[in-house]
VOKELUM-403493 format. One record per residue: residue number from 1; z, x, y of N, C-alpha, C, O in turn. Coordinates in steps of 0.2 Angstrom, whole numbers. Last residue first. Layout:
N
num/nup/neast/nnorth/caup/caeast/canorth/cup/ceast/cnorth/oup/oeast/onorth
NUM/Z/X/Y/Z/X/Y/Z/X/Y/Z/X/Y
...
% end
This chain:
140
num/nup/neast/nnorth/caup/caeast/canorth/cup/ceast/cnorth/oup/oeast/onorth
140/-371/-184/-616/-369/-178/-621/-363/-175/-619/-361/-170/-623
139/-370/-202/-616/-370/-195/-612/-368/-190/-618/-365/-191/-622
138/-368/-214/-620/-374/-211/-622/-375/-204/-619/-380/-201/-619
137/-357/-220/-615/-357/-219/-622/-363/-215/-625/-364/-213/-630
136/-360/-222/-602/-355/-217/-603/-356/-215/-611/-355/-209/-612
135/-378/-223/-597/-371/-226/-600/-367/-221/-602/-369/-216/-605
134/-385/-215/-584/-384/-215/-591/-377/-218/-593/-372/-216/-590
133/-394/-222/-570/-387/-219/-573/-388/-220/-580/-391/-224/-583
132/-405/-227/-563/-405/-220/-566/-399/-217/-569/-399/-212/-571
131/-401/-240/-559/-406/-239/-564/-407/-232/-567/-411/-231/-572
130/-390/-237/-550/-389/-240/-557/-395/-239/-562/-393/-238/-568
129/-393/-221/-542/-394/-229/-542/-393/-231/-549/-394/-227/-554
128/-381/-208/-542/-388/-211/-544/-388/-218/-543/-382/-221/-544
127/-370/-205/-528/-372/-205/-535/-379/-207/-536/-383/-209/-531
126/-365/-208/-516/-369/-202/-516/-371/-201/-523/-375/-196/-525
125/-361/-221/-506/-362/-219/-513/-367/-213/-513/-372/-214/-511
124/-351/-221/-492/-358/-220/-494/-357/-218/-501/-354/-213/-503
123/-342/-227/-478/-342/-225/-485/-349/-226/-488/-353/-230/-486
122/-333/-224/-463/-339/-227/-467/-339/-224/-474/-336/-219/-475
121/-324/-226/-448/-324/-224/-455/-330/-227/-459/-332/-233/-457
120/-327/-220/-432/-327/-226/-437/-328/-223/-444/-332/-219/-445
119/-326/-216/-416/-324/-214/-423/-323/-220/-427/-319/-224/-426
118/-328/-216/-402/-333/-218/-407/-332/-215/-414/-336/-213/-417
117/-317/-215/-394/-320/-208/-396/-326/-209/-401/-329/-205/-404
116/-314/-228/-392/-316/-224/-386/-319/-217/-388/-324/-215/-385
115/-311/-232/-405/-317/-235/-402/-319/-230/-396/-325/-229/-395
114/-299/-224/-406/-305/-223/-411/-311/-226/-408/-316/-223/-408
113/-291/-230/-396/-293/-223/-396/-299/-221/-400/-303/-218/-398
112/-290/-243/-402/-293/-242/-395/-295/-234/-394/-301/-233/-392
111/-283/-241/-414/-290/-243/-414/-294/-242/-407/-300/-240/-407
110/-270/-238/-415/-275/-232/-414/-282/-234/-414/-286/-230/-413
109/-260/-248/-415/-264/-247/-421/-269/-241/-421/-271/-239/-426
108/-253/-248/-403/-250/-245/-408/-254/-244/-415/-253/-240/-419
107/-258/-247/-387/-261/-249/-394/-258/-245/-399/-260/-240/-401
106/-253/-241/-376/-251/-248/-378/-253/-250/-385/-250/-254/-388
105/-261/-230/-375/-254/-229/-377/-251/-236/-379/-246/-236/-383
104/-273/-235/-370/-272/-232/-377/-265/-231/-379/-264/-232/-385
103/-268/-239/-358/-271/-244/-362/-271/-241/-370/-269/-245/-374
102/-265/-227/-352/-260/-232/-353/-262/-237/-358/-258/-239/-363
101/-277/-221/-351/-272/-218/-355/-267/-223/-357/-264/-223/-362
100/-284/-229/-342/-286/-229/-349/-281/-226/-354/-280/-228/-359
99/-277/-226/-331/-277/-233/-333/-279/-233/-340/-276/-237/-344
98/-278/-212/-328/-272/-215/-331/-272/-222/-333/-268/-224/-338
97/-295/-207/-335/-290/-209/-329/-284/-212/-332/-283/-214/-338
96/-301/-203/-347/-303/-201/-340/-299/-203/-334/-300/-199/-329
95/-297/-207/-359/-293/-203/-356/-295/-200/-349/-292/-196/-346
94/-304/-214/-369/-302/-218/-363/-297/-213/-359/-293/-216/-355
93/-316/-203/-376/-312/-208/-376/-310/-211/-369/-313/-210/-364
92/-318/-186/-371/-319/-191/-376/-314/-197/-375/-308/-196/-373
91/-323/-183/-354/-319/-181/-360/-321/-187/-365/-324/-192/-364
90/-322/-179/-337/-326/-181/-343/-323/-178/-349/-321/-173/-350
89/-315/-185/-323/-313/-181/-329/-318/-184/-334/-319/-190/-336
88/-315/-186/-309/-321/-187/-313/-320/-183/-319/-324/-179/-321
87/-307/-190/-295/-306/-189/-302/-312/-191/-305/-314/-197/-305
86/-313/-183/-279/-312/-189/-284/-310/-186/-291/-313/-181/-293
85/-309/-178/-263/-312/-176/-270/-309/-182/-274/-304/-185/-273
84/-315/-178/-246/-311/-181/-251/-314/-178/-258/-319/-176/-258
83/-314/-178/-228/-315/-175/-234/-312/-178/-240/-306/-181/-239
82/-312/-179/-214/-316/-184/-218/-319/-181/-224/-324/-181/-226
81/-302/-173/-207/-308/-169/-209/-313/-173/-213/-319/-171/-214
80/-293/-184/-205/-296/-180/-199/-302/-176/-201/-307/-176/-197
79/-290/-187/-219/-293/-192/-214/-297/-188/-208/-302/-190/-206
78/-293/-181/-235/-290/-180/-228/-294/-184/-223/-300/-184/-223
77/-288/-182/-252/-292/-185/-246/-288/-182/-240/-282/-182/-239
76/-288/-180/-269/-286/-178/-263/-290/-181/-257/-296/-182/-259
75/-292/-189/-279/-288/-183/-281/-284/-181/-275/-278/-179/-275
74/-295/-206/-280/-295/-200/-276/-290/-195/-279/-285/-197/-282
73/-304/-213/-293/-298/-212/-290/-299/-206/-286/-302/-201/-287
72/-321/-221/-293/-316/-216/-295/-310/-215/-290/-310/-217/-284
71/-328/-234/-297/-325/-232/-291/-319/-227/-292/-313/-229/-292
70/-331/-234/-311/-336/-236/-306/-334/-234/-299/-338/-231/-295
69/-319/-231/-317/-325/-227/-319/-331/-228/-314/-335/-224/-312
68/-311/-240/-312/-310/-233/-309/-316/-229/-311/-317/-224/-308
67/-314/-251/-320/-315/-252/-312/-315/-245/-309/-319/-243/-305
66/-310/-247/-332/-317/-248/-331/-319/-248/-323/-324/-246/-321
65/-296/-246/-330/-300/-240/-332/-307/-241/-330/-310/-236/-327
64/-293/-259/-328/-292/-254/-322/-296/-248/-324/-299/-245/-319
63/-296/-264/-340/-300/-267/-335/-299/-262/-329/-304/-260/-325
62/-286/-258/-347/-292/-256/-349/-297/-258/-343/-302/-255/-342
61/-275/-265/-342/-275/-258/-341/-282/-255/-342/-285/-251/-339
60/-278/-278/-347/-277/-277/-340/-278/-270/-338/-281/-268/-334
59/-279/-276/-361/-285/-278/-358/-284/-277/-350/-289/-275/-347
58/-266/-272/-364/-271/-267/-365/-277/-269/-361/-280/-265/-358
57/-259/-284/-360/-258/-278/-357/-263/-273/-358/-265/-269/-353
56/-265/-293/-370/-266/-294/-363/-265/-288/-359/-269/-286/-354
55/-260/-288/-382/-268/-288/-380/-269/-289/-373/-274/-286/-370
54/-247/-290/-380/-249/-283/-381/-257/-283/-379/-259/-278/-376
53/-247/-304/-380/-245/-301/-374/-247/-293/-374/-248/-290/-369
52/-251/-307/-393/-255/-309/-387/-253/-305/-381/-258/-304/-377
51/-249/-293/-404/-247/-299/-401/-251/-301/-395/-255/-296/-392
50/-258/-286/-416/-256/-285/-410/-254/-292/-407/-258/-297/-408
49/-256/-280/-433/-259/-285/-428/-255/-285/-422/-249/-284/-422
48/-259/-269/-442/-255/-269/-436/-257/-274/-431/-260/-272/-426
47/-268/-269/-453/-261/-271/-454/-256/-270/-449/-250/-270/-449
46/-281/-266/-451/-277/-260/-452/-270/-262/-454/-266/-258/-456
45/-285/-279/-447/-288/-276/-453/-284/-270/-455/-283/-269/-461
44/-279/-279/-434/-277/-284/-440/-279/-281/-446/-276/-282/-451
43/-286/-269/-427/-279/-269/-428/-276/-273/-434/-272/-271/-438
42/-299/-275/-427/-298/-268/-430/-290/-268/-432/-289/-266/-438
41/-297/-286/-419/-300/-287/-426/-298/-280/-430/-296/-281/-436
40/-292/-280/-407/-288/-285/-411/-291/-286/-418/-286/-286/-422
39/-303/-272/-404/-297/-269/-405/-292/-274/-409/-289/-272/-414
38/-313/-282/-401/-314/-277/-406/-307/-274/-408/-306/-273/-414
37/-307/-287/-389/-308/-292/-395/-309/-287/-402/-307/-289/-407
36/-307/-276/-381/-300/-278/-384/-301/-283/-390/-297/-284/-394
35/-320/-276/-377/-318/-271/-381/-311/-273/-385/-310/-271/-390
34/-321/-288/-370/-325/-287/-376/-323/-282/-380/-323/-282/-387
33/-312/-286/-360/-311/-291/-365/-315/-290/-371/-312/-292/-377
32/-318/-276/-353/-312/-274/-356/-311/-279/-362/-309/-278/-367
31/-329/-284/-347/-330/-278/-351/-324/-276/-356/-325/-275/-362
30/-321/-293/-340/-326/-295/-345/-327/-290/-350/-328/-291/-356
29/-315/-285/-331/-311/-288/-335/-315/-291/-341/-313/-290/-347
28/-326/-280/-324/-322/-275/-327/-318/-279/-332/-316/-276/-338
27/-330/-292/-317/-335/-289/-322/-331/-283/-327/-333/-283/-332
26/-319/-295/-309/-321/-299/-315/-325/-295/-319/-324/-296/-325
25/-315/-288/-298/-313/-285/-304/-316/-289/-310/-315/-286/-316
24/-326/-287/-283/-323/-291/-288/-321/-287/-295/-325/-283/-297
23/-322/-277/-269/-326/-278/-275/-322/-282/-280/-316/-282/-281
22/-313/-276/-258/-320/-278/-257/-325/-279/-263/-330/-282/-263
21/-301/-272/-261/-302/-279/-260/-309/-281/-259/-311/-287/-259
20/-298/-259/-264/-298/-261/-257/-300/-268/-256/-300/-271/-250
19/-287/-251/-275/-292/-256/-274/-292/-259/-267/-287/-260/-264
18/-277/-242/-276/-284/-239/-278/-289/-245/-277/-295/-244/-278
17/-265/-247/-273/-268/-243/-268/-275/-241/-270/-279/-238/-265
16/-267/-258/-286/-263/-257/-280/-267/-253/-275/-271/-256/-272
15/-270/-260/-300/-274/-255/-296/-271/-253/-289/-272/-248/-286
14/-261/-269/-304/-260/-262/-306/-264/-257/-302/-263/-251/-302
13/-266/-280/-296/-259/-278/-295/-258/-271/-298/-254/-267/-295
12/-278/-282/-301/-278/-280/-294/-271/-277/-293/-270/-272/-289
11/-274/-287/-314/-278/-281/-313/-277/-278/-306/-276/-272/-305
10/-268/-299/-310/-264/-294/-314/-268/-287/-313/-264/-282/-313
9/-279/-306/-303/-273/-304/-300/-269/-299/-303/-266/-294/-300
8/-288/-308/-314/-290/-304/-308/-283/-301/-304/-283/-296/-302
7/-279/-308/-330/-282/-311/-324/-284/-306/-319/-282/-300/-319
6/-282/-308/-348/-279/-306/-341/-282/-309/-336/-287/-312/-336
5/-290/-312/-358/-283/-313/-358/-279/-312/-352/-274/-314/-351
4/-306/-320/-357/-302/-315/-355/-294/-317/-356/-292/-322/-354
3/-312/-330/-371/-310/-329/-364/-306/-323/-363/-302/-321/-367
2/-323/-321/-383/-317/-325/-381/-316/-325/-374/-318/-320/-371
1/-340/-322/-387/-334/-318/-384/-329/-323/-382/-330/-329/-379
% end
């Protein structure tokens, strides 16, 4: 695994009011870094190589996404009544919170979205194996 592209300070800055300082963001950066490594490889294969700064921004926002999956964002809260409701959007891909949405929007290759939705292209031969094939000139 490559070293992370982003820093804890950068991730904490985008989390702003959603981070209380009691939890380290390092595990979320490591997780995002692993995913962004795959994004970088996929994007290069598709002919859309991403710059170092683009990959850092994607990793930063994806780290925020993973942090908020563990510590959900408030939808609403009230102090006097001690009540709160949290964002727990269930869906395909990284659209569960705004941090994931920003990360996906930063990726011009579309690879992050595909990884989040587990969409991978594959190819399979549906014909006969070579040992059962009839040469072209011997066919009827």
